[in-house]
TIGUKOL-214339 format. One record per residue: residue in three letters; x, y, z of N, C-alpha, C, CB in turn. Coordinates in pm, whole numbers, plus 50000, padded with zeros to 5 digits. Glycine has a CB too. Example, Ala and Ser with C-alpha at 12.3 -4.5 7.8 and 13.67 -1.06 7.14 Angstrom:
2
ALA513194943150780512304955050780513204967050780511314955350905SER512854977550708513674989450714512905000350787514084994050572
This chain:
397
MET517544795650435516824788550335517334774850365517074793650182ALA515494765350344516344751950411517084747350281515234737450485TRP517654733550329518424723250256517504718850171519034712150335THR518224720050033517204710649903518284696649966517444717249652TRP516564688849935517274671949963517014667749804516174658650108PRO517714655649826517924643849718515954642649637518614624549838PHE516094647449562514664644449468513734653049514513974629049477GLY514404668049587512984672649677512064668749765512234674849625LEU512554657849804511534648849891511344650950004511754636849902ARG510204651450104510394654350270509314644450289510094672150346ARG509474633650373509144622550416507694624650510510394617050488GLN507084629850453505674633050510504394623550547505174641150422ARG503814621150615502314615050598501354616150627502064607550616PRO500514620550536499044625550538498294615850667498224622650365ALA497384626950722496624616850826495684611050772496034622250944GLY495814597050829495114587850785495564581250650493914592750783LYS496174583350605497064575950499497954571250525497494581150411GLU498334561650431500214554350488501264558050353500264529850507MET502004569950373503004570050250503964564050239503494579550220ARG504474557450129505874553450104506804558150027505914543650071VAL507534563750072508374571549963509824564649961508524588750000GLU509654566149793510454558049743511904564049660509564550549661ARG513264560849729514224566649691514944562249537514994565249800LYS514984564749444515784558349370516754566949326515184552249274GLY518044561249228519924563949180519534556849099521514559249267VAL520944567249012521314562048884522564557748940521334571848752GLY523084543948942524334538548985524174540449119525594544748928GLY523214540949231523154545049388523644558249453523894535549458ALA523494565849350523924577649316522264590549382524364575649113PHE522144598549462521034608449461521334619649337520944616149617VAL520354623249293520324636349246519144643949254520674636449126ALA519704659749287518364673549311518034675049187518784690649376LEU516294670349197515514675249107515244689349164514304666349081HIS514414697649052513954706849077512574711049004514894713749068ARG511524714549033510114717548946509514730049027508864702748946GLU508904738148922508224749748950507114750248967508344757248884ALA506834758449021505214758949112504824771249062505174759449307SER503604769649066502514778949005502344789349167500744767848941ALA502324807949060502244814949121501304813949266502084822249039ARG501674821549381499944825949470500014837949475499534821049641PHE498694843749513499454860449479498114860849597499464872249263THR498494874549688497614878949796496404880549748497984890649860ARG495524883049828494144883849821494074898749842493334874449926GLY492874902749798492524920149719492094920749841491304925349565ASP491364917349940490674924350049491284938450086490694915350174TYR490324938950212491544947350281492384945350397491144958150313ALA491844932550461492574933950590493834923450488491594926550775SER494014915250367494944909950305496414922350272494124903750177LEU495564934150241496224941350130497384950850250494864952450015ALA496394953850408496634958450490498104953350534495624957350560ARG497784939150534498904927550628500014928150542498394908850649GLU499814927650427500614921150348501874933550264499514912550244GLY500564944650261500894957850213501554965150277500034964450187PHE501154973450329500854986250422501954982950581498724986550464MET501484969550637502334962050751503524955150708501524951550821ARG503464952150577505074938650546505614943150441504774919550501ASN505414957750389506304960150254506714976650304505234958350071PRO508084976150265508454988550320508055001450237509904987950339VAL507964999550098507655008749962506175010350005507915000449785ALA504814998950001503605004249997503525010350170502414991749940HIS504215009250218503595013350355504305030550355504235000650513ARG505305033150265505785045050276505495054250144507195043250307ALA505085048250032504115054349931502825059850011503645042649815THR501775050350090500575048250092500695063750270500065026150103MET501765062050324501745071250401502565089250401502105063050489MET502805087550254503195100450187502295105050162503915101150083ILE501345095350075500445103550030498845112850102500215095349937ALA498965098750281497975100650339498435117950395497675087650447GLU499645112850461500355128350476500195140150427501395128850449ALA500635139450304500575152650222499605158350210500875152550109ALA498175148650203497205154650126495985155450311496635141749945ALA496755151750379496005159150528496565171550600496035148550653SER497265172750539498345184850555497675195550511499735183850472ILE496935199250403496565207550313495395215750395496175200050178PRO495195225450444494475234150529493135229450403495205253550558TRP491625236150500490345238350437490155255550395489145232750548LEU489275252450279488875266350250487245263450226489775273550108LEU486615272950289485135269650289484025280850224484775267250442TYR483385280650186482975294150061481275283650077484305294849823ASP480835300750070479125297150014478675301649891477975303450104ALA477335309949933477275313649821477565331849812475915307749773ALA477735338549916478595351649892480135353549882478295359749991GLY480785338249893482305341249891482585330349984482865357049942GLU483815338550031484965326250137484365330150274487155329850139VAL484285321150363483715321550484484705314750580482345315350481GLU484705326250662486445323950782485935316650895487355341550870GLU484785319550924483885311451059482755306351063483615318251162HIS482965291751077481375284851039481825270951127480895281250823PRO480725262751180480865250751255481395236751173479465248551317LEU481335241751047482065230350953483445235550948481415228350790LEU484195242550978484915241550987485825238951100484895246550937ARG484985244251176485805238851303485455220451349485245250551448LEU484065213951290484425205151312485675194351215483315202451335MET485745199251096487215197851005487795198051116487805209650886LYS488255205851164489075206551262489565200251392488875213851279ARG488255197351447488435188951545487105177251502488365197751701PRO487375172851404486365159151417485685152851527486995148851382ASN486735145451636485915143051721486655144051841485255131851698ALA486545136851979487545138152086488675129152068486955135652218ARG488985121251978489865112351992491015121051871489175095351961GLN490805123551795491325128851690491615140651616490955124951644ALA492655148051608492555164651533492095158751394494335176051516GLY491985172251298492125171051172492445163751071492495175751160ASN494015166851069494915158951038495105146251026495495161151086ARG495235142351200494805128051179493495116351130495015125751275PHE492445130051147491335119551082491975114350961489825126651038MET491505125550870492335128250726492975118150638493435136350751GLU493725117650756495405109050728494735093450709496875109750910ALA493945091750819493345079550809492695076050695492575078250899LEU491865084050657490485085150589491385083750430489365102950631TYR492285089250416493215087150279494225075450285494135100650250GLY494345068350419494755059150396494035046250391495535059750455HIS492705048250431491345035750391490945035650250489755038850473LEU491505047550167491195046050048492245040150003490825056549986MET493575045350016494415035649931494565020149912495485038249961LEU494185015450069494214999650080492844995150073494874993950216SER491915002250054490284998350005489435000049867489455005950087GLY490015013549907489335019749810487935026549829489255010949721ASN487705023849967486495027850040486965035750146485625016450090ALA486145051150189486255056350312484505057250349487225071650309TYR484645052450498483035052250544483205064050674482365033150612LEU482385073350596482285084250724481145088850826482535095850672GLU480905086550939479585084551060479725099051073479795073651230LEU478375104251088478585118751120477385118551270478075131150957VAL477695120251354476885116351528476845127751582477725105751653GLU475365130851629475005143051691474945138051837473625149851633THR475765144051916475905142752033474845148352144477035147152043GLU474765141052242473505146152338473245163552384473765137852487THR474625169052358474755184752398474135190652236476775190652447GLY474305186352134473985189352017474905195251935473035195652021ALA475985188951968477385191851899477435178751797478835192352022ARG478275182451690478925169851536479515160551647480625177151380GLU479935151151571481295141551541481215135851441481655131251627LEU482805135951337482775125351264483535114451290482965128251159HIS483185102051255483875094351327484155082651207483075090451467LEU485725077651177485675066751063485255052251093487015065451005LEU484555048451027484405030951003485545020950951483325028550892ARG486105011250975487135006050935486304996450792487954997751071PRO487144998450694486094994650606485734978250568486455001750485ASP486674973350646486354955650659485514955550793488014943850681GLN485104963650837483774959450941482414965750879483974966751115VAL482644970750725481354977550695480664966250557481734996850641GLN479874967850530479014960550436477664975150386478234943550541VAL477544974450255477064983250188475714973450137478164989850081GLN474744982950215473514978250180472584984050057472854979550295CYS472114978349973471304984649824469884980449845471894977349656ASP469344986149804467814982549750467344973349663467304991749696SER466354971949596465844964149530466884969149391464174965149536ARG466594983349387467194986249204468684986649238466635004749105GLY469244983049322470634985849360471594996349375471114980749303TRP470285005949445471085016949491471315018249655470405029349438PRO472655021949721473125019449850472155028849898474685021649886VAL471505018650026470505029750131471625029250241468595023150199ALA471945020450284472665021050438474345013250424471475009950572LEU474755016850581475395006950582475704998150678476135009750545GLU475784986650695476084978950833477184978750864475784966350846HIS477304980051036478674984751076478784970851177478785002751157ARG479674962651204479834949851274481104949151302479414937951205THR481294950951473482124949551554481914938251650482244960551604GLY482514928551636482494916651693480674908751642482854920351878LYS480314909451768478724900551752477844913951734478084888951922VAL478474924051745477424935351761477184940451575478244950651885SER475734943751556475734946451439474844960251424475304934451367ARG475254973451367474534982551365473644991751223475364988651432ARG472484992051188472324997451075472715016351067470814992951044ILE473395020050950473475034650971473035037650812475135041151030SER472295048550830471325051050697471925062450608469695055850744LEU472865058850506472555070250421471735079650324472985069250387GLU470745074950361469625081550278468835093650406468335066450209GLN469505091050484469015099650594469965108550663468455091650693GLY471195108750584472665114450599473655112250723472545128750592GLU472975101050811473795094550866475295095350857473435085250840ALA475785087750750476905083350704477095085850553476975070050737LEU478755090750553478805092850345479895076750344480195116050246HIS479695074950185480475062050181481415075050077479605043150105LEU482645071950088483645079649924484365062249839485855095350009SER484065068049799484885054949707485685058949566483635042749650LEU486865054049525487345057349448486655047949298488685057049499PHE487115053849187486465043249054486655032249049486825044748927HIS485755023048988485505007549005485085001948903484615003749099PRO486094999248782485224994348684484464984048619485554996048633LEU484524975448768483254963748747482364963648909484124944048707ASP482464977348971481444977149080481084990549049481904973949238ASP479714989549049478985002149088478755007849211477915001449052VAL479125000549307478785006049437479995006649531477674997949500MET481014997949502482215001149572483395000649522482324994949664GLY484075006449576485425010449521486915003349500485675019649592PHE487835006749405489135000649353489805003649430489685003449235ALA490984996749498491944999149611493395001749486492054982449749PRO493775015549535494835011949428496115006349462495175023049357LEU496674999549549497334990249591496774979449569497634991249698ALA495834975349489495354958349458495534959249345493834951549486ALA496234971249284496644971549100498234965749088496634991549020ALA498924963649262499944964949224500024951949338500694979749219GLY498984942049265498764929349386500544918149332496484916249339ALA500784915549207501454910949146503124912949177500954914449044ALA503094925749191504334933049260504364929749365504444946349268LEU503334936049469503344933849552504484920449653502214934349531ASP503064907249596503884895249605505194893349563503344886849551VAL505484895349469506894897749399508184899649509506764912449302HIS507644913949535508884923349663508864914349799508174943449727ASN507714907849832507914905049981508424892949934506624905050099THR508114879349838508624871549842510404871849780507664864649797ALA510724882549724512354882849694512914889049845512854894949538ALA512244892549903512884901150054512954883150124511284917750173ARG511664877450170511854868550217513274855550130510384865650233TRP513124859650002514144843849992515504856450009514074829949778ASN515884864950050516794872450052517774869850175516234884550043LYS516114868750301516444864950455516844852450454515284866050559ALA516184841850414516394827050394517814822850345515374821950291LEU518524833850279519554827350175520604832450311519774835349973LEU520404845850400521354847550482521524840150601521324858250508ASP520424832850658520144823050747521204813150721518744817750735ASN520954807850571521744796450536523154800850539521344790650401SER523674812450572524634815850542525664822250466524644811750551ALA524604825550367524634831950237525324822850120525404845550254ARG524764806650108525184805050059523394793549981526654803250118PRO524084788349882522684781749785523374769549887522604780149549SER521674756449865521894745949878523004737349812520954742949863GLY523364724649860523824719649800523024703249769525004722049849ALA523564696049724523344677449734524824673849757522644667649562LEU523894665049827525184651649932524484638249860524924650150186VAL525784633649769525904625549704526334609549778526684631749617TYR525464602049734525874588549787526404574549690524614584449862ALA527534577649668527974566149570528644557349628528754569749462PRO528164545049656529524537849768529714527349613528854525749991LYS530734520349675531224507749534530054494949539533244497949573ASP529214494549657528864482049658527624483149549528534476649810GLY526964497849490525894504349433524434497549550525874499649238GLY524944498849647523944499349740522534511949761524804499149850ASN522244513949844520994526449935521484524450067518944522349937LEU521394539450079520434541150212519754536250304519794544950203SER520064530150428518614525950464517504539950538518864511850591ASP515964530750535515404546650664516124552450758514254544150772ASP516564545850856517404550750972518274556050933517884542751058GLN519524553550838520484561950766520354574450758520604559050653PHE518854577350641518684583050594518004595250713518224576550494ASP517474594550741516914604550858517754606250975515574599850914ARG518964599151043519744604251094520744616351028520204594551133LEU521224612950914521904620150842521124633550817522254612750728LYS519774632650793518854644150776519204654850852517514641050806ALA518754646850992518674654451131519984660551172518234644551248GLU521354651251122522864662151157522954668351087524244658751166LEU522584671650963522624687050814521644696950901521524682150593GLU520474694150936519674704950996520074709551081518614703251031GLN520634698651221521144704651318521944709451329521234701251381GLY523184704451292524564709251257524924718851164525214700151220TYR524704721651018525574728750953524134736550841527024717350878THR523224740050968522524753350870522584761850963520884752750803GLY521944773850921522114789150971523214796450997521594790951077ALA523364809050966524524816550992525524815851111524114827650989SER525014813951202526134808051308526584798351298525894806351422ARG526364787751195527444774751203528284775450988525984753051255ALA527974792650960529234789250872529944786750843529634790250840GLY530834783850743531984775650760532154767650811532714778550788ARG531474759450917531724744250995531864732750887530304739651103PRO533404725150908533364719650841532624707150838534204720350825LEU532074699350709531494689350710532184672250679530584693850629LEU531484664250837532524652150836531654644750754533024644250985LEU532094638450646531194626450571531684615250594531074626650424GLU531184604150565531374587450614531324586150470530074577250725GLY532014570150481532414566750304531574566650227532944554350261GLY531134567950116530594567949998529634583349957529754554350001LEU529824594850093529014604350089530224610549999528384610850230ASP529524621949939530394630749872529584649449896530484623549685TRP529984658949891529334669049923528834677049768530284677250025LYS528544682149701528014687649594527274702249573527284678949566ALA528304713849607527984729249585527154731149480529174737849558MET526224738849484525284742249412525554759049387523954737549481GLY525864762049293525864777949294524744784549223527124783349229LEU524464799649242523444803249200523154803949036523364813949263SER522184806048952521744805548871522004822748800520514799048907PRO521684824148697521484839548670519964845448706521764842148506ARG519264835648688518264836348676517914840748817517784825948616GLU518384832348935518334833349092519154844549139518854820349163MET520094852349078520994864449107520224876049008522824861049062ASP519424870948975518274886348954517714889549007517414889248884PHE517604883049108516084889849227516074905649256516194882549418LEU517254911549247517384925049320516734929749227518744932149356GLU517584927349080516964941449011515024937348957518264945748826ALA514644922948991513504917048958512634927149073513524898848974ARG513404926449244512874934849357512404950849324514044935149464ASN513694956749223513664968249199512344974449087515044969749158GLY512184960649021511134964648911509894967248981510864953248796ALA509614950549076508734952449131508034967749226508984942549181ALA509364971749298509294982149432508944996249315511254983549557ARG508954999649176508325008149044506845006649065508765001548879ASP506764989849044505484989948987504274993949100505274975348924ILE504774995549224504114992349361503905008649384505194982349494ALA504615015349341505085028849333504555037749256506205029449303LEU504125029149124503425033148947501655038149004503325012148795ALA501505023649095499945020949104499455032149255499624999849138LEU500585035149325499855046949422499885060449380500475048049559GLY500905058949252500965076249204502295084949246499615085349285VAL503265073349325504585086649400505765078349250505505081949681PRO506315091049275507035087749220508495079149275507035097649169PRO508775071549135510055063149232511065071549293511005052749141MET511155083149213512395087849255512425093149440512695100849141LEU511185097249440510895100249586511275091449694509595101749602LEU511185078749629511245065749767512415062049753510235050949766GLY513665064449660515075059649670514985049549603515675056849798ILE513995043349472514175033649416515045035849274512935028249411PRO516265029449277517615028649174516445029149010518915008049207GLY516795030748895516305026348819515595036148692515655019148891ASP515155044748797513765057348738514295067348708512575063448840ASN514485075048562514785088748592513795098248455516755090648588THR512635095248528511685100948484511865117048512510545094348539TYR512095119848601512125134248636513515139848679511135136648748ALA513845151348596514845160148629515815158348774514105172648631ASN514795164348880515565163448982514725155549094516065177449019TYR514875158849201513745159149323512575165649325514205163949433GLN513035181649291511845193249313511335189449218512045209249316GLU511415184349090510455180648978509195165849049511695174348820ALA509565157549047509135147949084508245153849189510085138749114ASN508745156449317507845158849430506585169649353508845166849574ARG506665179849304505995191649253504635179749140507485205049144ALA505375174049095504745165348993503565148349120506695157748865PHE504285149849191503845140249294502085147649381505465138849422TYR502475157549394501595168249405500335169149326502275178849381ARG500765177949193500155173949106498995166049051500705172049084LEU500125154849050498945138948981498645132149026499135129248899THR498925130849202498695125149299497535129549382499715124949354VAL498085137149507497555145349606496615156749533498775151449692LEU496835165049503495675175449494494595167349393496265192049423PRO494375155949291493265156449243492865144649310493155157649104LEU493305139249449492815128949571491295141049630494565125949735VAL492765150349679491875156649794490705166049724492885166549903ALA490675169549581489935176149540488355165949510490725182949428ARG488775154249453487925143849506486995145849584488485135749560ILE487415145149724487285140949849486675152849889488495136349922ALA486895166649871486455178849905485095178349842487385190349860GLN484725175149679483835175649637482595163349723484265175249499ASP483055154149728482115146349813481595149049952482625135349825LEU482605155950038482405162050139481255177250138483805164050174SER480975182050026480355195350021479185191649984480925205749933ALA478745182249918477585178449885477045170449979477585173249774PHE477745164750070477015154850187476725168750279478245139650280PHE477565175550313477405185150438476225195750426478785193550459SER476115201850232474915210350195473815201750242474765214250033ALA473735194250199472435186350272472065183450325472025181050282ARG473025181850432472875177450595472485187950673474195172350664LEU472905197850643473045208850717472275221850621474715210750751ASP471655212750534470465224350445470935239550448468725224850528GLU472455245650350472935251650285474075251650254472715258650305GLU474095258050112474575252550033476495260550062473535254649888LEU477085248150055478445250850111479405244949992478695243050269ARG480985249850034481235245249948483025243549987480605253049833LEU483755227250020484825229850114485775227349980484995219150270TRP486985231849987488145236849878489265236749959487955252449805PHE490465232549868491745232049986492675243949957492765216849978ASP493505247650004494505261050004495215254949949495125268850125ALA495495260749819496535257249721497775265649772496065260849563ASP497965273049844498575286449847499665280749947497545300549899GLN498605268050075499515263950174500485252950158498835261150274VAL500055250450042501185234550005502595234849992500945227549858GLU503815231450058504725231350073505545226849893504735223450202GLY505285218349883505395208149765504955222749597503695190449804LEU504295226649639503505238649503504835252449512501175248149576ALA505485253749598505775266349640506555274649536506475265449764ALA507485267449465508195270449390507295271749203509365259749427GLU506065263849217505325271649138504775281549182504555266349087ARG504085289049274503415293049327504745309549346502765281549441GLU505785311249388506645316849320507145322649220506945313949322ALA507325315149116507305315148932505945320948884507405297548855LEU505055319348971503485325848932503335340548985502145316449008TRP503775343549082503775357249160504315363449104504215359149277ARG505845361849048506525367648960506385370548827507295363248965ARG505485368748744505465367748665504065377548634505735355348646VAL503235377548749502125384948770502785396448795501185380548872GLY503605398748933504365413548954504445415748813506005414549040GLU505455412448774505795420548601504695422848525506715411148486ALA503635418948493502825420648393502355436048455501665407648373ASP502575446748363502675462248427501345462048346504175475648388PHE500885454748216499585463748213497905456048265499495468948037LEU498465451348407497565442548477497405459248600498455422748546SER496015459348679496035464548747496285452348871495045473248728ASP496375461549003496755458349108495175446449149497155473449202ASP494215451049171492985441049153492975434049023491605448349165GLU492975433748934493795421048797494595410848866495145429048672LYS495765417648967497035404748958496475400949088499055408848953ARG495765403949168494965400349283493965386449214493975415849342GLU493555390349135492315384649081493265371949040491355394348949ALA494275375148982495035365548868495565350948997496865377248768VAL496145353049097496645348549196495445340549270497325359349266GLY494555346149256493615338449348492825345349490494505326849396TYR493295361849478492415366749570491865377149525492885369149684GLY490955381849618489855394749588490435400449569488955401149662ALA489565413749492489515427549441489575435549569488175430949350LEU490255444949611490365451849678489975465249682491155450049690THR489155470749579489175484649504487625482249436490695486949371ALA487215491249415485635488349349486115494049170483965501749453GLY486955494349167487705497149040488455490148978488345505249044ALA487915472848990488845465248962488125457648791489135454549112GLY489075457548714488865456048566489625463648500487625458448521GLU489955475148517490595486848484491885487448479490295495348554ASN492605490948397494105491348368494535502548484494505496448192ALA495485499448529496735511348607496575521448554498345509648595
């Protein structure tokens, strides 16, 4: 933390202008004044949220990765008009979208784009051999082009000075978006809803770091009260300021005695209760970030949250309320896109039986169904999501 100077003045001279700094005192003494500054918030665009949120905030980073990794780990199932399909080019494409990424890495990046931007852009490319590849386009490099009626018709993808047009109407790309109450085309990023909490959390971390750099002590005021009632000259003021900054600030200079000349007296300033409450403010901001992204604070180790009785319940709520609805939304959009592109009625869905976070629910369901003696074996299979094995499905055992 920088030293607090009398009157909060820093002797600066704007370009092209002369500035005269006047230092006034009461009875020749220096007084430290403080003022409240207006709040500054991080911009809500993709680059700002990615930089200040995902890359510099541990809570936003971990919550985003938890959602992306959990959603990407869920395997896909494919159905056509006749039922489940175990072998299909679409399943192979989802398993290996392109030469650089496996399916889980591809989907992890897709969900990450949605959390940080509210939008994700997929491009379907046909290679010279006739094979198809899926590629993700970074949201900050894409602009959606609309026709005269306001309907999106194409994507403009710009990398450096190169720009290209990708048609949405011809099925060359797919625009995925989350709900936005004020925009008919673009999606709203969940992390943007926690913008104020994100700034509070980051600012509290910087404040704490600055305090540690200043020997974990608050600033003080150097009071000059000579007997003759005079003031310091400009040269004396500059020399004293330089000596304090160079010789007495920083953790490596903790405890160094301050040598004062005549008329100088050091007044240490303690932390006010409002300043000492920054830790609780930081935890509250962390809870707001987790809430905006849909991750129970208990899973992130944030103190002060007792919404769920235990970790297992919080984890189950995380999958039920956040992960599975997001995966279902993307599955429906992908199904509609590929059905139109491949001219075949297809439905992608997730395999809930492979979700580790729901293992306790699945075990309880199987136990209840297994103990239901009034159901036949085929009815029990249907109750847990499997097809019948015999022709007499529906008859009691």
